[in-house]
C-alpha positions, 0 to 999 in steps of 0.5 A: 658176475654175469648172467649167461644163457649159453656158451657154445661152439658153432659156425658164425652165421650173421656178419662178414665173418659168416662161415667161420668157426666161432665160440659164442657167449650168449648173455641173458637179459634184453631191454627190447622184445622184437617181434621176430626175436629168435632167441627168446630164451635169452630175453630174461635172466631167469633162463641163465646162470651167474658166472664170474668172468674167469669161469666164463672165459675158461668155459668159452675157451674150452668149447672148441679147438684152441686154434679158434680165436674168433669169439662172439658176445651176444644175447639178449643184449650184452651191454645191459650187463656192465661187466661185459666190458671187462669180459671183452677186454680180457678176451682181447688180452688173450688174443681173441678176435672179439665180436659184439652183437648189440641192438645199439640202444645202449652206449658203446663208448666204453667198449674196448676199441679192438672189439668189432661191434655188430650194431643192429639198427632196428627197423619199424617191424621190430617195434623199436625203431625209435630207440636207437642211441644215435651217439653210437654212430660216433663210436663206429670204426672202419672194422665195425658193422651195421646190420638192418633186419628187414621184415618188409618193404617198409623196413627196406626203405627205412634202412636205405634212408637211414644209410643216406641220412647218416652218411653210412655208405662207406661203412660195412652194412648188412641187410638181413631178411627176417626168416619166413617174412620176406624172401632173400631173393626179393631183398637181393633184387632191391639191393641190385636195382638200387645199387646199394653197397650192402651185404645180403645177410643170411642166417647161415647157421640155420641153413646148415642146421646149427644153433 
């Protein structure tokens, strides 16, 4: 059984797949509580219902057109529930392209190799910059993505230094400004001035008014 907060069909908004129609499975429960969290309803399993994996897949696959083969497992923190591994593996077998949105504090070693991991490295303004599980850097493939949520200049500098210290320049990197805390233009200028090979992330789904 897995505790599910929501299953819905929307536009992917926060990765290199931004703009594509996507089916979402939002699992409940998280081991962190970031100050800028915009899905607080998924932090605790009290706002969820338990589902068996086959029922989750049936619901998710029916949440949009059959032709949409992009699906994201998000949260909360999906890796808190061990059965999420089986869910991802079954979706891969059904020929879905599976994205996993994770905060990077729990081992990703057992995640199916075909799952595309979007790993959030927490910056200081999150309050959890010391909780990253560094062994996860060994689990990153060329298809995976590393995201830094930027809330201020200190976060930007932290992210820039993290990339250099762990030789991540060749990876898929995303700098995502916190809505209302720092402007996209400000971060864009810093990226350009520093010559960083990173993607500027915007929450596209919020811009167009979707969840």
